[in-house]
C-alpha positions, 0 to 999 in steps of 0.5 A, a space after each residue: 866933808 864929802 866935798 873935801 874928800 872929793 876935791 882933795 882925792 881928785 886933786 890927788 888922782 890928777 897927780 896919780 894919773 900922772 904919777 913914779 914907780 917903786 921896783 916891782 913887788 908883790 902886792 902883799 909886800 907893799 909898805 904902809 907909809 905912815 906919817 903923823 895923823 895919816 898914812 897911805 898904802 899902794 894896794 895895786 899891783 906892779 902891772 897897774 898903769 900908775 905906780 906911786 912913789 910918794 905922797 906928801 902933805 903940807 901941813 903934816 898932819 892936815 889941819 881943818 880950816 887950813 889949805 892942804 897941799 898934796 904932792 904926789 910922785 909917780 910913774 905913768 906906765 901907759 897913756 891915760 886918756 878921757 874915759 879913765 875913772 876912779 871909784 872912791 869910797 870914804 868911810 868913818 869906821 864901818 859907815 860909808 860916807 861916800 861911794 862915787 865914781 869920778 871921771 878923772 880927766 873931767 875932774 882934772 879939767 874942772 879943778 884946773 889941775 896941773 896935769 891934764 889928759 891925755 897923760 903920756 908915759 913918764 915920771 911925774 910930780 904933781 902938786 895940788 892945793 885944796 882948802 880944808 873946811 873948819 867943820 871937819 869932824 874929829 874922826 878917823 877916815 878911811 879912803 879907798 881909791 880904785 882907778 881904771 883906764 879908759 879901757 877898764 884896765 886897773 890903773 891904781 889902787 890906794 888906801 888912805 887913812 886920815 885921822 883928824 882926832 885931837 891927840 890928848 897927849 901933846 908932843 913934848 919937844 924933848 
């Protein structure tokens, strides 16, 4: 489970570390992007190096035991180099399952991500696929990602909620 979030978040971060920006807004006015089974919100500021435009998943919602393709669109407002990091916290309710700092450039190299450091200023679309294990528990996970540049400046902040609980009320195709 922890490896699943580590790999998928780092794939996501590899994309984010190269991501397209919404117009400057106050942090408190950032929208929550809700999809069936998951949602994300940009908890960063307009001055963060990485500005997110969109995140999409396929399948949506994610399904245990299937490949998950994450597509991230965003803008790098500055150069991201070796030494950039991300603090990732994964919680199940109030229980912290993972709290770890990742070297973004190293993880991108290890995962053979489509984007590699150094990442130059510009607009990017990054697509990464990870295999989700069948053993993911039926639970709702909260993920917080705070990224920092090699100079320890704020790079991005992202909150993600993924709900693997089965819906007791199936959708009717009316």
